N, C-alpha and C positions, 0 to 999 in steps of 0.2 A: 478544635477549641483548645487554646493554650491555657495552661494552669501552672501556678507556682508550686502547687502541691506535688510531691514526688508521686509518680505513677507506680502503683504496687500491683504486681501480678502474682497470682497463686497458680503454680505450675504443677500439674499432676506428674509425680515421679514414680515410674515403675522400677527404675534402676537400670533399664536398658539404654542403648545409645540414643534412640529417638527422643526420649524425654530429656536427656542431657542436652541434646542439640536445640530442642525447643527453648529450654531455659537460656542457653547461650545466645541464641538469636535475639531474644528479648533483652538480655543483659547488655548486648552490644548497642542497643538503642538507649541505654541509660535508664532502663526500667528497673525498679527494685523488685527482685524476684525472690519468692519463697517457695520452696518445694512442699508438696503434700503427698503423702503416701498412706496406704491402708495396710493393715495386717489382719490375719484371720487364721484359723486352724489350717487353711488350705494354701496359704502363702505368707512369707515373712517380709519384713521391711528392710532386711539386711542389705540387699543390693541397692536399694534406694538411699540408705544411709551412706554407703560407700560412694555412690554417684554424686550425691549432694556435697559431700566433703571434697570431692575431687574438683568440682566446678565452683566451690566456694559460696554456697548459698545455705541459708538456714532451712531446716526441714521440720515440718509438722507431721507427726505420726498418729493416725486415728485407728481405733479398733473397728473393724467392719464385720465382725463375726455374726452378730445377730441379724444384721441386714442381709448378709449373704446366705445364711441358712434359710431365711424366709424366702429368698429368691429361688434357692434350690428346691424348696417345697412347692412353690407356685410361680414358675417363670412365665411372665406374660408373653414373651417372645420365644419361648422354647429353649432347647439346648443346642449346643454345637455337637461335635462328633461323640462326645462322652456325656458328662453331666455338668457341663459348663454353660451357665446362662449368661453368655458374654454381653449381649445387648442390654439386658436388664441390669447386669452388674455395672457396666460402664455408666449407664444412666443414673443408677443409685449412688455411685461414687461421686459423680459430678453434682448430683443433687446435694449431697453432703458438703461438697466443696462450696456450693452456693451459700449454704448456711454459714460456713466459716468466712466466706467473703463478706457477708453482712456483719458478722460478729466482730471481725478484726479489721474492717475498713479497706479491704482490697478493692481494686477497680474492676478486675476481670479475672477469669479463669482461663488457663491455656493447657493444652495437652500435646503430647508428642505423636499423636495419631497421624498416619500417612494414608492418604486416599488410596483405596484398593489394595492396601498391603495385606489385610486379613479378610478372607472371603466372607466371613459372617458379620463381623462388627465394624468394618471400615469401608464398606461400600458407601457411595454417596447417599443412597436412601437411608442407610442405618446411621450414618453420621448425623443426618437431619433428625432421625427419630430420637437419638440420644440427646441432641441439643434441645428438642422440644420437650421430651418427657422429663429431663432433668430440671426444667424450669428456667434454665439460664438463657436459652434461645441464643440471640446474637451477642450475648456477653461471654460466649464461649469461643475462643480463638484457637485454631490449629495452625501454628506458625509454619510448620514444614510443608503444608499444602495450601496455604491461605490464598495464593494467587489463582488456584483452581476452584475456589469456593466463593460463595457470595461474601461481600464486604460485611464485616461485623461492626458492632458499636465502637470498640476500641479504635478501629481504623477510621471510622467516620468522624469521631470526636478528636482525632489527631493525637491520641495517646500512643498509638503505634503507627509507624510509617509502613504502609502496605508495600511500597516499592522495595523495602529491605527484607520482606518476608520471602518465603520460598514456594516452589511449585513441584514438590516431589510427588510421584505417583507410582504405584505398583510395589512389587515385592523385592526388587533389586536393592542391594546394600551398598554398591560402590559409591553412589552419590553421597550417602551419609558418611562413608569412610573418608571421602575427600573433604567434606565440610569439617569433620572432626580434626583433620590435619590443619585446616585453616584456623581453627580455634585452639590449636596446640594442645589438644587433649591427648595425654599419654596413656590414660586408662580408657580403652575402648572395649566395653563389654559387648557380648553377643546380644541378640534379642533377649529381652528380660525373661519371658516365660516363667517357669517355676510354679505355676498354679497346678496344684494336685488334681483339680477337677478335670483337667485335660488329659490326665494319664489313664489309659484304659483299665489297668488292673485296679488302681485306686478307685476309679469311677465305679467299677463293679461292686466293690465293698460298700461304697456310699449309696449306690442304688439299693443294696440290701437293707441298709438302715432306713432308707426312705420307704421301702415296701413294708417294713415292720414298725413304722411309726416311731423311729428312734432318732430322727434328725435333730431334735432339740437336746439330745443326751450328749453333753460335752465330753463326758468320760468315754463314751463309745466312739466319738469322733477322734479324740486324741489317740486312741488305740489303733486307728486305721493304718497308721504308719508303721506298725510293729507286727512282725510275724505272719504266719499263715492263719487264715480265718475260716472257721467252720460254724455253720448255723445249725444249732441243735433244736431250737424251737423259736417261736416268734419273739420270745423275751430272753433267750439264753444263747450265748455264743461261747465257743472255745477258741482261744488264740494260742498258737504253738510257736514258741521261740525258735528261730533258725540258727542262732549262734549264741555265744556267751553274752555279747552285748545286748541282744534282744531278750535273753533270759533275764538279765539284770533290769532292763527297762520294764518288762512285764511285772517283775517283783515290786519295783518302785512305783508303779502306776496302779497298784491294787487299792481298791476302795471297799468300804463297808458293804457286805453282801457278796463280794467276790470270793472265789476259791482258787487257791494255787495248788497245782499238782506237780510233783516231781518224782522221778524214779528213785528207788532206794539208794542210799549213799554210795554203795559199791557199784552202781550201774550208771554209766554215762548216759545222759539223756536230756531232753529239753525241759524247760519250764512251760507249763500250760496254765493260762489264766482263764477261768470260767467266770463270765459275767452274767449277772441276772440270777433269779431264784431257781437254781437247778434242782430238779427232783432226782430221785435215786437213779432212774434210768439214764438221765442226761449226765449225771456225774460219772456213771460207769462208762458211758460212751466217750466222755472226755478223757477218762483214764486210759481207755483203749487207744485213743489218739496219741497220748503221751508215750505209751508203750511202743506204738508203731514207729515213732520217730526216734526211738532210743537205739542204743547199740546192741540190744538183744531182741530186735524186732521179730526174729524167727523163733524165739522161745514160746512155748505154749502158755506159760504163766509168768507174768511180770508183776513185781511188787511196786505199787504206786502209793506215794504218801500225799494225802489231801489235807491241806491246812487252810483255815479261814476263820471268819468271825462266828460262823455257825456250824463248822465242821472241823474235826481233827481226827483223822482215822487212816488206816492202811487198807488199800484195795488190792486184790489179786485178780488180774484180768488177762485175757488173751489180747494180743495186739490187733488193732483195727485192720481190716482187709483193704485191698485196693478198691473193691466195690464200695466200702464204707467211705473211703476218701473221696471217690468220685461223687457220691451221693450228698455228702455234707459240705464239701469245700466250696467256698464262695469265690 
């Protein structure tokens, strides 16, 4: 179906090479391409901003935090290797893209997905699941593997020339690198990645929040990127800075109800942030952790200064033992 109206595509941009190529393939057909990316506490939009600027397309950035936290709490299709609900996440993002499509008058949505590139989210079955559950169905185009997939509405209506789409399959990267050369892309990023939910140690800390009903606590989620984490009770954690940068970050991320612990001024040691309504026993345990990671960890008595909105005092404690560390560390 011919039309005098410029065809407008909304392309999901992760910042990796595949999404850049999907946008380039459509631009080469004269389609007006706008990028769309999402950000949350678990990933940023920075790579997508760089990629969009490199290929010369505008970029819409949307906050996906609440959506993703809800998916981590109740993933319909389960998790990947860690705490990553990839199928539900992709469907949710594309569902949001569909709302933007309607709002801003785009004709279709496209992604940089490659058939069978990722074992959980990019099998043929799960590509179909995402298209169906997002509500876009065949208004969702995967330009890099389109010739291996059923024809979509943009192709049937003549908005996109199927013959000029691609048939990439599998995890190899050499075809993409060659296509990038054909498009004269000088900035060729690796696979986008960057989602903290796929990182094992980060995932363990997020699992801990999930078990203790703290997934909706943005303060707790922000702190997951900083320091060593120790669970003192279902509502109380101690976070120990590992270097001066983390000590400063913990200090600057203190909120009402938190307590900061530091060794006495003459003693080099970490900053410890205690979150939640710590009782006396929990405060003493956190002070022992502070002493354990100080430069006087072998001393029998260490002076710890506790400051906060509800406490301002000096504690004298013995450093935590290795058994304490093993028992409390997340």
